[in-house]
DOBA-989765 format. One line per field, with one value per residue: z, y, x of N, C-alpha, C, CB in turn; residue in one letter. Coordinates in nm, 3 decimals, padded with zeros to 5 digits, m for minus. Each point is the difference from the previous one (the first is absolute). Glycine has a CB too. Example, Ala and Ser with C-alpha at 12.3 -4.5 7.8 and 13.67 -1.06 7.14 Angstrom:
% residues 2
nz: [00.780	m00.197] .
ny: [m00.569	00.222] .
nx: [01.319	00.154] .
caz: [00.000	00.006] .
cay: [00.119	00.119] .
cax: [m00.089	00.082] .
cz: [00.000	00.073] .
cy: [00.120	00.109] .
cx: [00.090	m00.077] .
cbz: [00.125	m00.215] .
cby: [m00.117	m00.063] .
cbx: [m00.189	00.118] .
residuo: [a	s] .
% end
This chain:
% residues 244
nz: [03.915	m00.147	m00.174	m00.101	m00.018	00.298	m00.232	00.246	00.148	m00.268	00.107	00.183	m00.326	m00.066	00.041	00.074	m00.276	m00.119	m00.137	m00.061	m00.322	00.067	m00.216	m00.087	00.125	00.216	m00.274	00.029	00.219	00.231	00.296	m00.041	00.309	00.000	00.264	00.025	m00.001	00.235	m00.165	00.301	00.040	m00.115	00.301	m00.150	00.036	m00.311	m00.092	00.224	00.009	m00.314	00.045	m00.162	m00.027	00.002	m00.285	00.168	m00.113	00.282	00.184	m00.140	00.048	00.167	00.209	m00.306	m00.071	00.255	m00.070	m00.301	00.075	00.208	m00.191	m00.232	00.185	00.135	m00.290	m00.074	00.243	m00.041	m00.313	00.053	00.215	m00.207	m00.228	00.164	00.356	m00.085	00.308	m00.289	00.127	m00.356	00.076	m00.066	m00.296	m00.027	m00.018	00.351	m00.069	00.301	m00.083	m00.060	00.128	m00.291	00.052	00.022	m00.268	00.265	m00.063	00.287	m00.056	00.243	m00.078	00.258	00.189	m00.216	00.036	m00.230	m00.001	m00.269	00.070	m00.272	00.038	m00.209	m00.027	00.002	m00.123	m00.250	00.200	00.308	m00.118	00.313	m00.072	00.308	m00.172	00.284	m00.206	m00.160	00.210	m00.290	00.052	m00.057	m00.261	m00.146	00.064	m00.127	m00.286	m00.111	00.158	m00.099	m00.312	m00.249	m00.103	00.077	00.306	m00.085	m00.168	00.242	00.193	m00.192	00.127	00.324	00.142	00.039	00.098	m00.277	m00.003	00.282	m00.100	m00.245	00.163	00.194	m00.239	m00.143	00.251	00.046	m00.286	m00.040	00.285	m00.106	m00.267	00.157	00.176	m00.257	m00.168	00.202	00.026	m00.328	m00.106	00.222	m00.101	00.246	m00.104	00.106	00.059	m00.306	00.049	00.042	m00.154	00.259	m00.298	00.239	00.303	00.046	00.224	00.010	m00.009	m00.348	m00.044	m00.317	00.067	m00.311	00.096	m00.107	m00.038	m00.174	00.338	m00.220	m00.290	00.188	m00.023	m00.338	00.067	00.140	00.309	00.055	00.299	00.097	00.181	00.204	00.096	00.277	00.026	00.321	00.113	m00.289	m00.177	m00.316	00.109	m00.322	00.017	m00.279	00.065	m00.238	00.002	00.075] .
ny: [00.189	m00.246	00.005	00.273	m00.272	m00.003	m00.042	00.165	m00.279	m00.105	00.229	m00.249	00.038	m00.197	m00.331	00.075	00.176	m00.286	00.028	m00.204	00.111	m00.010	m00.109	m00.300	00.192	00.239	00.168	m00.116	00.245	m00.058	00.085	m00.202	00.151	m00.171	00.142	m00.224	00.320	m00.110	00.290	m00.136	00.137	00.320	00.121	00.272	m00.136	m00.145	00.293	00.058	m00.302	00.022	00.301	00.001	00.344	m00.184	00.179	00.175	m00.288	m00.132	00.204	m00.104	m00.339	m00.129	m00.058	m00.086	00.253	m00.018	m00.293	00.058	00.257	m00.163	m00.239	00.176	00.145	m00.273	m00.104	00.267	00.005	m00.298	00.042	00.249	m00.161	m00.232	00.207	00.127	m00.045	00.153	00.000	00.092	m00.062	m00.050	00.311	m00.144	00.066	00.208	m00.317	m00.020	m00.071	m00.017	00.291	m00.285	00.191	00.142	m00.312	m00.121	m00.139	m00.003	m00.143	00.116	m00.279	00.069	m00.259	00.021	00.116	00.141	00.295	m00.128	00.246	m00.151	00.210	m00.077	00.217	00.138	m00.209	m00.234	00.135	00.254	m00.139	m00.121	m00.052	m00.132	m00.061	m00.137	m00.083	m00.097	m00.256	00.194	m00.191	m00.141	00.261	00.189	m00.154	00.051	00.314	00.037	m00.170	00.276	00.172	m00.183	m00.084	00.180	m00.129	m00.155	m00.011	m00.133	m00.227	m00.086	m00.029	m00.227	m00.213	00.092	m00.225	00.228	00.011	00.102	00.248	00.089	m00.002	00.184	00.236	00.022	00.016	00.242	00.190	m00.038	00.061	00.289	00.105	m00.069	00.163	00.265	m00.027	m00.031	00.249	00.244	00.054	m00.044	00.182	00.250	m00.235	00.011	m00.309	m00.093	m00.283	00.084	00.017	m00.351	m00.264	m00.150	m00.072	m00.189	00.012	m00.238	m00.082	00.160	00.311	00.019	00.256	m00.029	00.319	00.020	00.322	m00.045	00.292	00.084	00.002	00.136	m00.001	m00.260	m00.063	m00.111	m00.111	m00.271	00.072	m00.333	00.120	m00.278	00.049	m00.181	m00.060	m00.101	m00.108	00.081	m00.050	m00.040	00.132	m00.040	00.122	00.107	00.061	00.185	m00.054	00.241	m00.181	00.296] .
nx: [00.048	m00.194	00.266	m00.090	m00.165	m00.192	m00.251	m00.132	00.022	m00.146	m00.218	m00.053	m00.054	00.278	m00.013	00.298	00.015	m00.106	00.319	m00.278	00.036	m00.323	00.265	00.027	00.224	00.030	m00.073	00.327	m00.034	m00.258	00.058	m00.283	m00.037	m00.281	m00.073	m00.226	m00.111	m00.188	m00.147	m00.001	00.303	m00.080	00.106	m00.054	00.286	m00.015	00.099	00.203	00.099	00.084	00.175	m00.334	m00.046	m00.306	00.055	m00.197	m00.063	00.082	m00.160	m00.273	00.067	m00.210	00.221	00.023	00.165	00.191	00.087	00.081	00.182	00.161	00.062	00.122	00.204	00.111	00.079	00.147	00.196	00.100	00.062	00.188	00.168	00.057	00.103	00.229	m00.038	m00.297	m00.125	m00.191	m00.286	00.001	m00.106	m00.260	00.174	m00.206	m00.057	m00.086	00.335	00.123	00.117	00.211	00.217	m00.015	00.068	m00.335	m00.135	m00.191	m00.248	m00.120	m00.174	m00.193	m00.167	m00.140	00.275	00.232	00.166	00.184	00.199	00.103	00.250	00.134	00.220	m00.216	00.258	m00.247	m00.251	m00.011	m00.231	m00.012	m00.315	m00.017	m00.318	m00.021	m00.278	m00.119	00.076	m00.229	m00.168	00.017	m00.172	00.236	00.100	m00.275	00.013	00.289	m00.031	m00.094	00.227	00.250	m00.032	00.097	m00.262	00.259	m00.096	m00.273	00.148	00.180	m00.263	m00.139	00.216	m00.071	m00.154	m00.205	00.297	00.118	m00.204	00.108	00.300	m00.070	m00.142	00.252	00.199	m00.139	m00.002	00.303	00.107	m00.156	00.121	00.287	m00.037	m00.057	00.258	00.194	m00.103	m00.054	00.311	00.026	m00.231	m00.037	m00.260	m00.234	00.053	m00.274	00.042	00.048	00.344	00.033	m00.099	00.106	00.178	m00.053	m00.049	00.204	m00.214	00.296	m00.180	m00.011	m00.208	00.096	m00.109	m00.061	00.035	m00.308	00.217	00.253	00.083	00.202	00.085	m00.035	m00.310	m00.078	m00.273	00.164	00.123	00.006	m00.006	00.117	m00.268	00.139	m00.291	00.096	m00.301	00.073	m00.309	m00.228	00.273	00.027	00.301	m00.057	00.309	m00.059	00.341	m00.019	00.304	00.093] .
caz: [m00.104	m00.117	m00.117	m00.091	m00.091	00.071	m00.029	00.118	00.025	m00.071	00.083	00.029	m00.107	m00.110	00.035	m00.044	m00.146	m00.057	m00.128	m00.078	m00.122	m00.039	m00.144	m00.031	00.018	00.025	m00.106	00.050	00.018	00.064	00.140	00.021	00.139	00.023	00.139	00.024	00.088	00.058	00.029	00.135	00.097	m00.028	00.094	m00.055	00.017	m00.088	m00.103	00.052	00.052	m00.115	m00.074	m00.132	00.002	m00.091	m00.072	00.047	m00.050	00.085	00.135	00.000	m00.045	00.099	00.056	m00.097	m00.094	00.073	00.031	m00.121	m00.038	00.093	m00.023	m00.129	00.013	00.085	m00.089	m00.099	00.065	00.036	m00.125	m00.048	00.086	m00.032	m00.134	m00.002	00.124	00.018	00.063	m00.039	m00.017	m00.124	00.007	m00.101	m00.110	m00.051	m00.061	00.113	00.008	00.089	m00.060	00.043	m00.031	m00.146	m00.056	00.043	m00.044	00.107	m00.003	00.128	m00.021	00.118	m00.009	00.136	00.100	m00.048	m00.079	m00.048	m00.084	m00.071	m00.053	m00.068	m00.065	m00.139	m00.092	m00.021	m00.037	m00.021	00.046	00.080	00.037	00.081	00.040	00.071	m00.006	00.054	m00.108	m00.025	m00.002	m00.138	m00.043	m00.024	m00.115	m00.124	m00.021	m00.034	m00.113	m00.118	00.018	00.020	m00.103	m00.142	m00.065	m00.006	00.136	00.037	m00.076	00.057	00.132	m00.009	00.014	00.134	00.104	00.066	00.095	m00.076	m00.058	00.107	00.017	m00.116	00.002	00.105	m00.050	m00.109	00.063	00.079	m00.081	m00.076	00.097	00.015	m00.125	00.001	00.099	m00.048	m00.125	00.002	00.026	m00.116	m00.120	00.039	m00.071	00.065	m00.085	00.076	m00.012	m00.140	m00.074	00.016	00.017	00.047	m00.109	00.064	00.139	00.049	00.141	00.088	00.028	m00.110	m00.083	m00.115	m00.030	m00.123	m00.010	m00.112	m00.035	00.000	00.117	m00.024	m00.114	00.036	00.046	m00.106	m00.019	m00.031	00.092	00.097	00.130	00.091	00.137	00.085	00.104	00.099	00.072	00.135	00.098	m00.063	m00.067	m00.116	m00.018	m00.133	m00.012	m00.133	00.007	m00.131	00.013	m00.048] .
cay: [00.070	m00.088	00.049	00.087	m00.075	m00.086	00.036	m00.009	m00.130	m00.018	00.014	m00.127	m00.037	m00.063	m00.117	00.014	00.005	m00.134	00.006	m00.120	00.035	m00.075	m00.016	m00.119	00.031	00.141	00.073	00.037	00.143	00.066	m00.031	m00.003	m00.025	00.008	m00.011	m00.009	00.109	m00.013	00.135	00.006	00.024	00.131	00.109	00.130	00.026	m00.086	00.079	00.067	m00.097	m00.062	00.109	00.010	00.112	m00.032	00.114	00.042	m00.093	m00.120	00.039	00.006	m00.129	m00.102	m00.073	m00.095	00.073	00.048	m00.114	m00.050	00.100	m00.012	m00.128	00.008	00.091	m00.068	m00.095	00.074	00.060	m00.107	m00.053	00.098	m00.006	m00.123	00.015	00.080	00.069	00.124	m00.014	00.103	m00.047	00.061	00.085	m00.030	00.095	00.057	m00.108	m00.089	m00.105	00.039	00.072	m00.070	00.070	00.007	m00.114	m00.122	m00.031	m00.076	m00.016	m00.035	m00.053	m00.058	m00.054	m00.026	m00.053	m00.028	00.106	m00.038	00.097	m00.051	00.107	m00.037	00.114	00.015	m00.054	m00.141	m00.010	00.137	00.006	m00.111	00.013	m00.114	00.014	m00.114	m00.002	m00.117	m00.085	00.017	m00.124	m00.025	00.085	00.136	m00.008	m00.005	00.134	00.099	m00.044	00.083	00.132	m00.010	m00.083	00.026	m00.112	m00.122	m00.054	m00.068	m00.126	m00.096	m00.036	m00.082	m00.144	m00.033	m00.030	00.119	00.052	00.053	00.128	00.100	00.030	00.074	00.138	00.068	00.014	00.096	00.130	00.036	00.017	00.124	00.106	00.002	00.052	00.145	00.061	m00.011	00.075	00.139	00.097	00.004	00.054	00.114	m00.007	m00.088	m00.104	m00.069	m00.147	m00.046	00.033	m00.106	m00.131	m00.114	m00.099	m00.132	m00.003	m00.136	m00.013	00.029	00.143	00.082	00.060	00.077	00.108	00.076	00.130	00.013	00.141	00.066	00.088	00.083	m00.052	m00.133	m00.089	00.008	m00.110	m00.125	m00.025	m00.105	00.011	m00.113	00.029	m00.120	00.010	m00.106	m00.003	m00.054	00.050	00.071	00.123	m00.017	00.107	00.000	00.090	00.026	00.072	00.043	00.008	00.124] .
cax: [m00.076	m00.009	00.071	m00.075	m00.087	m00.095	m00.139	m00.087	m00.063	m00.126	m00.119	m00.068	m00.092	00.075	00.081	00.139	00.012	00.021	00.069	m00.031	m00.071	m00.120	00.020	00.082	00.142	00.026	00.068	00.132	00.022	m00.114	m00.033	m00.144	m00.037	m00.145	m00.045	m00.145	m00.041	m00.134	m00.050	m00.059	00.108	00.060	m00.028	00.041	00.143	00.081	00.067	00.120	00.097	00.066	00.064	m00.064	m00.095	m00.110	m00.054	m00.132	m00.103	00.005	m00.046	m00.147	m00.053	m00.036	00.115	00.055	00.085	00.117	00.087	00.067	00.100	00.112	00.068	00.071	00.117	00.100	00.069	00.080	00.118	00.094	00.057	00.098	00.118	00.072	00.057	00.123	00.030	m00.076	m00.131	m00.095	m00.137	m00.049	m00.119	m00.103	00.011	m00.125	m00.079	m00.028	00.102	00.111	00.114	00.121	00.125	00.018	00.074	m00.070	m00.137	m00.063	m00.145	m00.062	m00.134	m00.064	m00.134	m00.047	00.091	00.136	00.061	00.133	00.072	00.117	00.086	00.125	00.066	m00.044	00.101	m00.036	m00.142	m00.050	m00.138	m00.051	m00.140	m00.042	m00.140	m00.057	m00.146	m00.070	m00.052	m00.143	m00.078	m00.042	m00.112	00.048	00.092	m00.080	m00.058	00.103	00.083	m00.021	00.061	00.145	00.063	m00.024	m00.070	00.084	00.019	m00.125	m00.008	00.095	m00.048	m00.122	00.029	00.047	m00.101	m00.051	00.100	00.113	m00.042	00.007	00.142	00.051	m00.052	00.077	00.136	00.003	m00.019	00.118	00.121	m00.017	00.031	00.146	00.055	m00.019	00.091	00.139	00.021	m00.045	00.108	00.091	m00.065	m00.083	m00.128	m00.098	m00.059	m00.105	00.000	m00.011	00.121	00.099	m00.065	00.078	00.012	m00.004	00.046	00.025	m00.035	00.113	00.013	00.052	m00.105	00.047	m00.095	00.026	m00.067	m00.093	m00.005	00.130	00.015	00.118	00.075	00.053	m00.107	m00.100	m00.096	00.070	00.112	m00.030	00.065	m00.016	m00.042	m00.005	m00.102	m00.006	m00.128	00.013	m00.098	m00.110	00.045	00.087	00.097	00.063	00.114	00.057	00.127	00.051	00.146	00.063] .
cz: [m00.124	m00.119	m00.089	m00.079	00.071	m00.030	00.128	00.015	m00.076	00.095	00.017	m00.115	m00.118	00.050	m00.045	m00.153	m00.053	m00.135	m00.090	m00.120	m00.015	m00.144	m00.027	00.017	00.018	m00.125	00.053	00.016	00.059	00.148	00.013	00.146	00.014	00.150	00.000	00.091	00.045	00.038	00.141	00.106	m00.022	00.109	m00.057	00.006	m00.097	m00.108	00.056	00.053	m00.112	m00.083	m00.144	00.011	m00.093	m00.075	00.045	m00.043	00.085	00.141	00.009	m00.029	00.116	00.041	m00.100	m00.097	00.068	00.025	m00.125	m00.050	00.087	m00.028	m00.130	00.009	00.089	m00.085	m00.096	00.063	00.034	m00.125	m00.056	00.085	m00.033	m00.137	00.003	00.124	00.021	00.081	m00.046	m00.021	m00.127	00.022	m00.101	m00.108	m00.047	m00.061	00.101	00.010	00.097	m00.078	00.057	m00.020	m00.149	m00.060	00.025	m00.077	00.109	m00.015	00.140	m00.031	00.133	m00.037	00.143	00.089	m00.045	m00.081	m00.039	m00.081	m00.064	m00.054	m00.070	m00.050	m00.146	m00.098	m00.028	m00.054	m00.018	00.044	00.080	00.032	00.074	00.046	00.072	00.000	00.078	m00.117	m00.014	00.013	m00.141	m00.047	m00.037	m00.122	m00.131	m00.030	m00.050	m00.128	m00.120	00.010	m00.006	m00.118	m00.140	m00.060	m00.012	00.138	00.044	m00.073	00.059	00.136	m00.006	00.023	00.143	00.092	00.069	00.097	m00.072	m00.066	00.104	00.027	m00.114	m00.004	00.107	m00.050	m00.108	00.053	00.068	m00.089	m00.088	00.091	00.016	m00.124	m00.004	00.095	m00.050	m00.119	00.010	00.030	m00.117	m00.117	00.030	m00.080	00.079	m00.100	00.089	m00.033	m00.145	m00.080	00.019	00.010	00.052	m00.112	00.054	00.140	00.040	00.149	00.091	00.003	m00.110	m00.087	m00.115	m00.040	m00.133	00.007	m00.124	m00.040	m00.003	00.119	m00.016	m00.121	00.028	00.030	m00.094	00.004	m00.040	00.089	00.102	00.128	00.081	00.135	00.078	00.107	00.097	00.074	00.137	00.086	m00.066	m00.065	m00.113	m00.011	m00.141	m00.006	m00.147	00.021	m00.140	00.014	m00.055	m00.137] .
cy: [m00.089	00.061	00.081	m00.078	m00.094	00.047	m00.009	m00.140	m00.008	00.024	m00.137	m00.045	m00.069	m00.119	00.023	m00.010	m00.133	00.016	m00.116	00.039	m00.087	m00.045	m00.118	00.026	00.150	00.063	00.041	00.152	00.075	m00.037	00.006	m00.035	00.011	m00.010	m00.030	00.116	m00.023	00.140	00.013	00.030	00.136	00.099	00.129	00.024	m00.081	00.081	00.075	m00.098	m00.069	00.103	00.005	00.105	m00.034	00.125	00.029	m00.099	m00.126	00.032	00.000	m00.136	m00.090	m00.079	m00.096	00.069	00.052	m00.114	m00.050	00.099	m00.014	m00.127	00.004	00.086	m00.061	m00.101	00.072	00.056	m00.108	m00.059	00.095	m00.004	m00.123	00.011	00.080	00.086	00.133	m00.029	00.116	m00.066	00.064	00.080	m00.050	00.107	00.052	m00.108	m00.110	m00.117	00.046	00.071	m00.062	00.089	m00.014	m00.125	m00.133	m00.014	m00.086	m00.006	m00.041	m00.055	m00.046	m00.053	m00.033	m00.058	m00.025	00.119	m00.044	00.113	m00.070	00.118	m00.060	00.127	00.005	m00.053	m00.149	m00.015	00.140	00.014	m00.123	00.028	m00.125	00.024	m00.125	00.015	m00.119	m00.081	00.019	m00.134	m00.016	00.090	00.140	00.003	00.001	00.139	00.099	m00.032	00.093	00.138	m00.007	m00.068	00.047	m00.120	m00.126	m00.061	m00.075	m00.133	m00.105	m00.051	m00.102	m00.148	m00.042	m00.040	00.131	00.061	00.058	00.133	00.111	00.041	00.087	00.143	00.081	00.030	00.109	00.142	00.045	00.031	00.125	00.122	00.014	00.059	00.153	00.067	m00.001	00.094	00.148	00.099	00.014	00.072	00.124	00.009	m00.090	m00.106	m00.092	m00.150	m00.047	00.023	m00.101	m00.132	m00.102	m00.103	m00.142	00.010	m00.145	m00.005	00.026	00.149	00.086	00.050	00.075	00.098	00.066	00.133	00.004	00.147	00.054	00.096	00.094	m00.059	m00.141	m00.098	00.012	m00.119	m00.126	m00.027	m00.106	00.018	m00.127	00.051	m00.130	00.021	m00.116	00.011	m00.063	00.060	00.084	00.131	m00.033	00.122	m00.011	00.106	00.011	00.078	00.032	00.028	00.134	m00.023] .
cx: [m00.009	00.072	m00.091	m00.104	m00.096	m00.142	m00.083	m00.059	m00.133	m00.118	m00.068	m00.091	00.071	00.081	00.144	00.011	00.050	00.068	m00.039	m00.084	m00.123	00.018	00.092	00.149	00.014	00.059	00.136	00.011	m00.118	m00.007	m00.151	m00.027	m00.151	m00.028	m00.149	m00.036	m00.144	m00.051	m00.058	00.106	00.067	m00.039	00.058	00.149	00.087	00.073	00.122	00.105	00.077	00.077	m00.050	m00.110	m00.116	m00.046	m00.144	m00.109	m00.006	m00.052	m00.153	m00.063	m00.040	00.124	00.062	00.095	00.126	00.099	00.072	00.105	00.124	00.080	00.080	00.124	00.107	00.079	00.093	00.127	00.103	00.066	00.105	00.126	00.084	00.069	00.129	00.021	m00.073	m00.126	m00.087	m00.136	m00.055	m00.128	m00.104	00.011	m00.135	m00.089	m00.032	00.097	00.111	00.110	00.128	00.123	00.032	00.065	m00.072	m00.131	m00.062	m00.150	m00.046	m00.139	m00.058	m00.137	m00.040	00.110	00.142	00.049	00.140	00.060	00.118	00.078	00.121	00.066	m00.043	00.104	m00.027	m00.142	m00.055	m00.146	m00.035	m00.146	m00.043	m00.143	m00.045	m00.152	m00.052	m00.054	m00.151	m00.072	m00.059	m00.114	00.048	00.092	m00.078	m00.058	00.104	00.076	m00.012	00.063	00.152	00.069	m00.037	m00.075	00.087	00.023	m00.125	m00.013	00.093	m00.050	m00.112	00.028	00.032	m00.116	m00.040	00.103	00.121	m00.034	00.008	00.145	00.051	m00.053	00.075	00.141	00.008	m00.018	00.130	00.119	m00.011	00.021	00.152	00.067	m00.012	00.099	00.145	00.025	m00.034	00.114	00.097	m00.065	m00.084	m00.130	m00.093	m00.046	m00.081	00.000	m00.003	00.128	00.112	m00.075	00.099	00.001	m00.003	00.057	00.018	m00.033	00.119	00.033	00.059	m00.115	00.066	m00.110	00.037	m00.075	m00.088	m00.017	00.142	00.006	00.119	00.071	00.050	m00.112	m00.119	m00.095	00.077	00.121	m00.042	00.081	m00.026	m00.050	00.007	m00.105	00.013	m00.132	00.023	m00.109	m00.110	00.037	00.095	00.089	00.058	00.108	00.043	00.129	00.048	00.148	00.053	00.062] .
cbz: [00.090	00.084	00.010	m00.016	m00.166	00.183	m00.238	m00.024	00.227	m00.156	m00.080	00.242	00.068	m00.119	m00.020	00.219	00.010	00.121	00.111	00.206	m00.107	00.161	m00.036	m00.158	m00.139	00.246	m00.101	m00.111	m00.188	m00.219	00.088	m00.243	00.083	m00.228	00.080	m00.026	m00.116	00.087	m00.243	m00.073	00.013	m00.249	00.198	00.067	00.239	00.041	m00.118	00.058	00.197	m00.006	00.146	m00.060	00.051	00.153	m00.198	m00.011	m00.232	m00.133	00.028	m00.074	m00.203	m00.098	00.224	00.019	m00.131	00.109	00.187	m00.060	m00.076	00.174	00.126	m00.115	m00.032	00.205	00.017	m00.126	00.094	00.204	m00.048	m00.084	00.181	00.137	m00.096	m00.244	m00.013	m00.218	00.202	m00.107	00.253	m00.127	00.073	00.171	m00.069	m00.043	m00.221	m00.022	m00.239	00.149	m00.026	m00.058	00.236	00.025	00.035	00.230	m00.251	00.149	m00.247	00.129	m00.235	00.150	m00.239	m00.092	00.096	m00.006	00.117	m00.003	00.147	m00.060	00.182	m00.069	00.158	00.068	00.086	00.184	00.127	m00.190	m00.197	00.100	m00.199	00.076	m00.194	00.146	m00.224	00.214	00.040	m00.154	00.251	00.033	00.147	00.247	00.140	00.042	00.179	00.241	00.078	m00.035	00.137	00.246	00.158	m00.017	m00.127	m00.203	00.056	00.041	m00.207	m00.121	00.080	m00.159	m00.233	m00.032	00.036	m00.021	00.169	m00.041	m00.159	00.102	00.122	m00.124	m00.077	00.178	00.051	m00.157	00.035	00.186	00.001	m00.158	00.120	00.151	m00.118	m00.055	00.184	00.079	m00.120	00.073	00.241	00.075	m00.094	00.063	m00.225	00.153	m00.168	00.003	00.218	00.011	00.022	00.117	m00.184	00.247	m00.135	m00.224	00.055	m00.176	m00.064	m00.047	00.227	00.000	00.199	m00.081	00.247	m00.135	00.120	00.075	00.102	m00.253	00.142	00.248	m00.061	00.091	00.239	m00.141	m00.069	m00.232	m00.029	m00.188	m00.004	m00.118	m00.073	m00.043	m00.158	00.025	m00.218	m00.025	00.173	00.164	00.214	m00.121	00.249	m00.105	00.235	m00.116	00.217	m00.068	m00.017	00.238] .
cby: [00.227	m00.090	m00.197	00.149	00.015	m00.047	m00.083	00.244	m00.015	m00.165	00.239	00.058	00.192	00.223	m00.152	m00.097	00.246	m00.093	00.117	m00.144	00.074	00.131	00.247	m00.072	m00.200	m00.044	00.084	m00.203	m00.014	00.000	00.094	m00.068	00.087	m00.101	00.161	m00.256	00.160	m00.235	00.025	m00.162	m00.246	m00.046	m00.159	00.085	00.051	m00.187	00.025	00.194	m00.036	m00.174	m00.020	m00.244	00.168	m00.187	m00.054	00.238	00.089	m00.088	00.138	00.237	00.019	m00.016	00.018	m00.138	00.065	00.177	m00.064	m00.127	00.157	00.127	m00.120	m00.030	00.198	00.028	m00.156	00.057	00.184	m00.052	m00.119	00.147	00.122	m00.131	m00.011	00.003	m00.109	00.092	m00.120	00.142	m00.029	m00.189	00.200	m00.110	m00.115	00.216	00.050	00.063	m00.078	m00.195	00.218	m00.221	m00.042	00.246	00.127	00.016	00.013	00.065	m00.064	00.178	m00.071	00.157	m00.094	m00.038	m00.099	m00.249	00.179	m00.243	00.194	m00.216	00.156	m00.227	m00.015	00.199	00.168	m00.063	m00.219	00.026	00.139	m00.048	00.150	m00.046	00.154	m00.026	00.114	00.124	m00.169	00.195	00.019	m00.233	m00.131	00.051	m00.127	m00.244	m00.047	00.044	m00.236	m00.122	00.067	m00.010	m00.193	00.147	00.167	00.094	00.189	00.223	00.129	00.114	00.226	00.168	00.005	00.160	m00.234	m00.095	m00.167	m00.235	m00.121	m00.096	m00.218	m00.215	m00.081	m00.115	m00.242	m00.174	m00.050	m00.143	m00.251	m00.117	m00.044	m00.200	m00.215	m00.031	m00.074	m00.238	m00.209	m00.082	m00.056	m00.216	m00.230	00.121	00.036	00.188	00.012	00.212	m00.010	00.048	00.238	00.155	00.054	00.042	00.166	m00.114	00.217	m00.038	m00.164	m00.227	m00.070	m00.131	00.021	m00.192	00.039	m00.214	00.111	m00.209	00.027	m00.019	m00.177	00.065	00.234	00.109	00.021	00.126	00.162	00.029	00.238	m00.156	00.252	m00.128	00.191	m00.051	00.120	m00.004	m00.017	m00.031	m00.002	m00.107	00.127	m00.143	00.005	m00.083	m00.061	00.002	m00.116	00.098	m00.253	00.074] .
cbx: [00.075	m00.219	00.151	00.199	00.180	00.169	00.025	m00.055	00.110	00.110	m00.030	00.009	m00.143	00.012	m00.201	00.076	00.046	m00.203	00.190	00.012	00.214	m00.148	m00.034	m00.177	00.071	00.036	m00.219	00.099	00.154	m00.124	00.221	m00.042	00.222	m00.047	00.180	m00.005	00.158	00.052	m00.047	m00.177	00.038	m00.006	00.001	m00.220	m00.045	m00.161	m00.220	m00.143	m00.148	m00.180	00.204	00.054	00.185	m00.073	00.148	00.075	00.033	00.196	00.207	00.015	00.144	m00.234	m00.105	m00.208	m00.204	m00.141	m00.153	m00.209	m00.182	m00.131	m00.182	m00.216	m00.151	m00.149	m00.196	m00.210	m00.146	m00.138	m00.216	m00.185	m00.125	m00.165	m00.230	m00.022	00.218	00.090	00.098	00.183	m00.034	00.105	00.140	m00.155	00.208	00.119	00.109	m00.238	m00.051	m00.053	m00.135	m00.106	00.086	00.019	00.213	00.104	00.060	00.185	00.003	00.132	00.060	00.127	00.032	m00.229	m00.195	m00.044	m00.135	m00.067	m00.071	m00.118	m00.077	m00.092	00.199	m00.133	00.169	00.157	m00.027	00.160	m00.061	00.231	m00.046	00.238	m00.045	00.208	00.001	m00.062	00.183	00.047	m00.055	00.073	m00.155	m00.018	00.166	m00.057	m00.167	00.022	m00.027	m00.209	m00.195	m00.038	m00.003	00.209	m00.135	00.112	00.156	m00.108	m00.057	00.190	00.066	m00.093	00.084	00.190	00.095	m00.232	m00.077	00.079	m00.152	m00.211	00.032	00.016	m00.229	m00.135	00.042	m00.092	m00.245	m00.085	00.034	m00.161	m00.219	m00.014	m00.060	m00.244	m00.156	00.006	m00.046	m00.224	m00.020	00.106	m00.003	00.208	00.111	m00.076	00.190	m00.138	m00.117	m00.244	m00.064	00.166	m00.160	m00.060	00.132	00.021	m00.119	00.181	m00.174	00.090	00.022	00.217	m00.157	00.148	m00.039	00.033	00.192	m00.119	m00.230	00.019	m00.102	00.025	00.070	00.205	00.077	00.164	m00.184	m00.076	00.085	m00.054	m00.025	00.184	m00.153	00.245	m00.155	00.251	m00.131	00.250	00.180	m00.142	m00.028	m00.172	00.056	m00.213	00.076	m00.230	00.058	m00.224	00.015	00.046] .
residuo: [m	p	g	m	n	t	l	p	a	l	p	a	c	c	s	p	l	d	e	h	w	l	l	p	d	a	l	p	g	t	v	l	l	s	t	r	f	d	p	l	l	l	v	g	a	d	f	p	n	s	a	i	e	p	p	a	s	i	q	r	s	v	a	k	r	q	a	e	f	l	a	g	r	i	c	a	r	a	a	l	q	r	l	d	g	q	t	c	v	p	a	i	g	e	d	r	a	p	v	w	p	a	h	v	s	g	s	i	t	h	s	t	g	r	a	a	a	i	v	a	r	k	e	h	w	q	g	l	g	m	d	v	e	n	l	l	d	p	e	r	a	e	r	l	a	g	e	i	l	t	s	p	e	l	q	r	m	a	q	l	t	r	d	e	r	a	l	l	v	t	l	t	f	s	v	k	e	s	l	f	k	a	l	y	p	i	v	r	q	r	f	y	f	e	h	a	e	v	l	d	w	t	h	d	g	q	v	r	l	r	l	l	t	d	l	s	a	e	w	r	h	g	s	e	l	q	a	r	f	g	v	k	d	g	q	l	l	s	l	v	g	i	k	a] .
% end
C-alpha cells in the first residue's frame, strides 16, 4: 500500500516536475516546481486519476484551459508537499486567485505549454507573486507599450534596440503581474499597470520596482521592491517575493 503522502502518478499531458529555476537565484525558503503540459494529450480521466477536482468553470472550458489548470494544481500540490508534507490542492477563491493554507504564501502561473507554482511559509515570505509570459515580438511590444508602461518607463525604453524594447515590455508586463499577485493578498486593494514602475533592470535578472500609489499604511507611493526574472525557450518568468 503506498504511503499516505504518495502523490498520484503524473498524467501523460504533464512532463516530470522540474525544480530547475528559470531565475538567477532561488529565494531561500521557497519551493518552486514547473512542468511542461500538452493539451493534446489531456484525457477526461486525468482529473480523477490525479485526484484533482476541476471547478465547474474549468469543466466547461476548452482543453488548453483544463490542461493549464491541472498542470498548475499538480505543481502547487507537489510544492506544498515538499514544503511541509501536506497534500492539498488550492481551491479557486472568489477573486480567482488560489486559496493557500493559512500559514503559506504562494503563486501559480502558466503560459503556452508551461505551468509553475511557488510556495513558502508566511513566517519567511508574506507574499509571493510569479508570472510567466511568452516573449512579445517587437511589433506587438510596440503596440502594447503605451498600455503597460508609464511615461518615464517609455522614455527610458526609447534608448534601447528594438529587440531589447520587446524584452523590456514583456518584462514590465510580467513583473507588474507578479507584483499584483504578491501584494494583493496583503493589501486587499486592486491596482493596475500605471500604479507601479520599473526603475531599472539588469540582464542577469534583477529588477527594481516602485509603487506609484498608496495601497496601505505600509505600502505607500514610493515604496521600492526587488523582483527577479529569467528567460528561456521564448518565455519569461518573473518573481516578486515580499519578506516577512
